[in-house]
C-alpha positions as CSV (number, residue, x, y, z in Angstrom):
1,M,95.7,32.8,91.2
2,K,92.5,34.3,92.6
3,H,92.8,37.9,93.7
4,Y,90.5,39.5,96.4
5,I,90.4,43.2,97.1
6,I,89.0,43.7,100.6
7,T,87.5,46.9,101.9
8,K,86.4,47.0,105.5
9,I,83.7,49.5,106.2
10,N,82.8,49.2,109.9
11,V,84.3,45.8,110.8
12,V,86.8,45.9,113.6
13,Q,89.6,43.4,113.3
14,E,89.7,40.9,116.2
15,C,93.5,41.1,116.3
16,L,93.2,44.7,117.4
17,S,90.9,44.0,120.2
18,N,93.5,44.5,122.9
19,M,95.2,47.5,121.3
20,G,93.5,50.2,123.4
21,R,91.9,53.5,122.5
22,T,92.0,53.2,118.7
23,T,89.9,50.0,118.9
24,R,87.5,51.5,121.4
25,R,87.1,54.5,119.1
26,M,86.6,52.2,116.1
27,K,84.0,50.2,117.9
28,L,82.1,53.3,118.9
29,Q,82.1,54.5,115.2
30,Q,80.9,51.2,113.8
31,H,77.3,52.4,113.7
32,N,77.7,56.1,114.1
33,E,75.7,57.8,111.3
34,D,78.0,60.8,110.9
35,Y,81.0,58.4,110.5
36,L,79.1,56.2,108.0
37,D,77.9,59.2,106.0
38,H,81.4,60.5,105.7
39,R,82.7,57.0,104.7
40,I,80.0,56.8,102.0
41,E,81.0,60.2,100.6
42,M,84.7,59.3,100.5
43,F,84.0,55.7,99.2
44,N,82.0,57.0,96.3
45,R,84.3,59.8,95.5
46,F,87.6,57.9,95.6
47,T,87.4,54.2,96.2
48,V,84.6,53.1,93.8
49,P,86.0,55.0,90.7
50,S,89.5,53.6,91.3
51,I,88.1,50.0,91.3
52,R,86.0,50.6,88.3
53,S,88.9,52.0,86.3
54,Q,91.2,49.1,86.8
55,T,92.8,47.9,83.6
56,D,92.9,44.3,84.8
57,K,89.5,43.3,86.1
58,D,90.3,39.8,87.1
59,F,89.6,40.2,90.9
60,E,86.7,40.0,93.3
61,W,86.0,43.1,95.5
62,L,84.7,42.1,98.9
63,I,83.1,45.0,100.8
64,L,82.9,44.0,104.4
65,I,80.2,45.5,106.6
66,H,79.0,44.6,110.1
67,P,75.7,42.6,110.1
68,D,74.0,45.0,112.5
69,T,74.5,48.0,110.2
70,N,71.4,50.0,109.3
71,I,69.9,48.8,105.9
72,K,70.3,52.4,104.6
73,Y,74.1,52.1,104.8
74,K,74.1,48.5,103.6
75,K,72.4,49.7,100.4
76,A,74.8,52.7,100.0
77,F,77.8,50.4,100.1
78,D,76.3,47.8,97.8
79,V,78.0,48.9,94.6
80,S,79.0,47.2,91.4
81,P,81.5,45.5,90.9
82,G,81.7,44.9,94.6
83,I,80.2,42.0,96.6
84,L,78.8,43.2,99.9
85,V,79.6,40.7,102.6
86,E,78.2,40.9,106.1
87,V,80.8,39.8,108.7
88,A,81.0,40.1,112.5
89,R,84.4,38.4,112.9
90,D,87.6,38.2,111.0
91,T,87.4,34.4,110.9
92,E,84.3,34.8,108.7
93,I,86.4,36.5,106.0
94,I,88.6,33.4,105.8
95,E,85.5,31.2,105.3
96,K,84.3,33.5,102.4
97,V,87.5,33.2,100.4
98,K,88.6,29.6,101.4
99,Q,89.6,27.6,98.3
100,K,92.3,25.3,97.2
101,G,95.6,26.8,96.1
102,W,97.1,30.2,96.7
103,I,95.2,33.5,96.7
104,T,96.2,37.1,96.7
105,T,94.5,39.6,99.0
106,T,94.8,43.4,99.0
107,N,93.4,45.7,101.6
108,L,91.9,48.9,100.4
109,D,90.5,51.4,102.9
110,S,87.1,52.9,102.2
111,D,88.6,56.4,101.7
112,D,91.6,55.3,99.5
113,A,92.1,54.7,95.8
114,F,94.4,52.6,93.6
115,A,96.2,53.7,90.5
116,F,94.3,52.5,87.4
117,D,96.9,49.8,86.7
118,F,97.4,48.6,90.3
119,V,95.9,45.2,89.8
120,Q,97.7,44.6,86.6
121,N,101.1,45.6,88.1
122,L,100.5,43.5,91.2
123,R,99.7,40.5,89.1
124,G,103.1,40.8,87.5
125,L,104.8,40.7,91.0
126,V,102.9,37.9,92.7
127,R,104.0,34.3,92.4
128,E,102.9,31.3,94.3
129,K,104.4,31.1,97.8
130,T,105.0,34.9,97.9
131,F,104.0,35.7,101.4
132,V,104.0,39.5,101.7
133,I,104.3,42.4,99.3
134,S,104.0,45.7,101.0
135,F,103.5,49.0,99.2
136,T,104.7,51.6,101.7
137,Q,104.5,54.6,99.4
138,G,101.5,56.5,98.2
139,Y,100.2,60.0,97.7
140,V,98.2,62.0,100.2
141,F,95.3,63.8,98.5
142,S,93.8,67.0,100.0
143,V,90.1,67.2,99.7
144,R,90.2,70.9,100.5
145,S,92.6,71.9,97.8
146,N,91.7,69.1,95.4
147,Q,95.3,68.1,94.8
148,A,98.0,65.7,95.9
149,V,99.9,67.3,98.7
150,G,102.7,64.8,99.2
151,R,103.8,61.2,99.6
152,K,103.5,59.0,102.6
């Protein structure tokens, strides 16, 4: 079964379009340079190393970025082993991963990280016709103190 890890950089989900202030804030940040600079720093510090260190590398990492994003940022988020995909709408994501059979998708925020064996462990849980597996537990890492400060 094909596995896609999806990281949205500055793409606002259409399904959130009527959710109020959060979406308005997200839309304002889409092209804000301070926001994108911070995202790049967190992405390179946490997200990229966690993907590169996966013990099971049988996945595709789709890094979604708005097509109107400044080329400087597009280049900064264009990392190996990721595939930079420019999308303006959620429906375009579906077109990028459309195929016959079942797929697995995992969302990974651009400031988050997976355990080194996350993909391997997930593969052991997923079966065809499994609809949702939700991991509700994780650690919160403090950048200031450089240590895990709790679980969420």
